[in-house]
N, C-alpha and C positions, 0 to 999 in steps of 0.2 A: 504494500500500500504506500502510495506516495505521500510526501510530507508537505502538502500545500498549506499556506497560512490560514486559509479559510476553514478547512476542516479541523486543523489542529487547534485553532483558537476556541473551538467548542469542546475542549478537553474537560470542561466543567460539567459535562452531562451527568446528572445525578444517577441515572440508570447504570452508567458504566463505572464510575469511580467513587461515588459517595452515596452510601445507602441511608435509609431512614434512621438506622441506629446511630450513625454519626451526627445526623441533624438533630435528633432528640437529645443526644449527649451534649451538643453545644447549647441547645436551648436550656437544658438542665443546668449547665454552667452559669448561664445568665440568671436563672432562678436562684441558684445558691449564692453566687457572688454579688449580684446586684440586688435582686428582689428581696432576698431574705435579710440582708444586712441594711439596705437602704430604706426599705418600705416603712419601717417603724420610725426612721429619722426624718422622713420627708413630711413636712407640715401640710402642704397642699398636694395631696396625692393625685388628684385628677390632673393638675398642672404637670406633675412629674410624669404621669402616663402620656400626656400630650407631647412632652419633650421626647419620651421614648419612641412614640409613633413617628415623629419627625425624624429622629435619629435612624429608625429602621428604613424609612424612605430614602434618606440621604446615603446611608451606607450600602443599601441594596443597589442604588443607582451607581454609586462609585465602584462597587464590586463588579458590576456589569461592564462598566467602561474599562476597568482594570483588566478584566478577562479578555475583552476584545482587543485592546491595544497592547498593554504592557505584558501581561502574563502569557497571552497567546504567542507573542514574539519570543518570550523566554522559553516556552515549551518547544517552539520550533528550533531554537538554538540548541537545546538539549537533544532533540531528535537528530539534528545535524551532527552533533558531537558524538553521540553514543549509538546512533542507528536505531534499529528496530528491537532493542532489548526490552521485552515486555515487562520484566520485573522492575527495571529501573524507570521506565516511562510511566508505569502505573504508580510507583512511589512519587514521582514528580507530580503526576496528576492529583494524587491525594493531598500532597503538601500544598500545592497551589489552590486546590479546591477549598481546603480548610482556611487558607488565608483569605479567600474571597467570602466564604459563607460564615465564618466565625463572628465578625462584628454584628451583622444584622441578626443572626441567630441568638447571640448573647443578649442583645437588646430585647428581642422577642421574649426570651425567657424571663426577663425582668418584669414584663407587663402584668402577668397574672398574679404574682405575689403582691404587687402594688395595689391592684384592684381588690384582692382579697382583704388586705388591711383596710382599704377604704370601706368596703362593704361591712366588715365586722365592726368597725367603729360607728357606722351609721345605722345599721340594721338591727333591730331588736330580735328579728327572726333569723338568727344566724344560719341555721341549716338550710332554710328556704333560700336565703340570699346567696349562699355559697353554691348550693345546688343549681340555682338559675345561672350563676356566673359560669360554672363549669359546663353546663348545657349549652349556653350561648357560645362559649369559647370553642367547644368541641364541634358544634354544628357549623360555626363559621369556618373553622379549619377544614372540615370535610367538604363543605360547599365550595370553598376557595380552590381546593385541590381538584375537585370534580370539574368545575367550570374551566379552570386553567388547562387541565390535562385533556379534557374531551372537547372543548370548544375554542377557547381563546388561542392557544398555540397554533392550532391548525387553520383557524380562520383569519387571524390578524397578525400572526408571527410573534417572534420572541421580543423584538423591541417594543412593539405596541402593547404586548402583554405586560412587560415590565413597566411601561408608562402607566397602564391602568392600575397596576399594583401600587405604584408610587402615589398616584392620585387618590386611591382608596385609603392609603395610610394617612395622607394629608387631610382627607375628608374626615377620617376618624379623629384626627387631632383637632380639627375645627369643631366637630360635634362635642368633643370632650371639653374644649375651651368654653363653648357656649354653656354646657352643663355646669362646668366649674364656676362660671360667673354667677349662675343662678343659685348654686348650692354652697358657695364658699362661706357665707355667714353661719351655715348650719353644720359645717364639718367639724367634728371633734378632733382634738389632737391626741 
């Protein structure tokens, strides 16, 4: 197989080099490192959530640009240097994929703990509030993966799908900002 820059710049294909276990692992890192430690310290949790959503949008967009321009060229250089060594090239793909996906995944992992602390401080019906939050989070994740995998990628392509995802993150941030402004006087610390 030839090493053209177009096909090799797509080394970040999740199906080939980065499985769901690694993605969940990075999200767990965000949950432990950011969410668990910072959720209790942030006074305006919805504002913190908004900042995380904006950070997810920015880091995902930057990661895509990095994959296409910088890291794709690095991968091509490694291929030119070491040839078709599958073990070495797979290791390079995994390392470069982790570098691209780690920042947004860690930020994603911090969102749920932050919202959990917000809900537990506001909601007298703890189990009901947490159950709803987990349900909405799980449903949103499944729906997003389904729509992206079965419709968006095939119909509008990768770049437009990424743009839609970034816009949805920014929309979520705007909705949370609106809600934060309405509820800030009532939020407990």
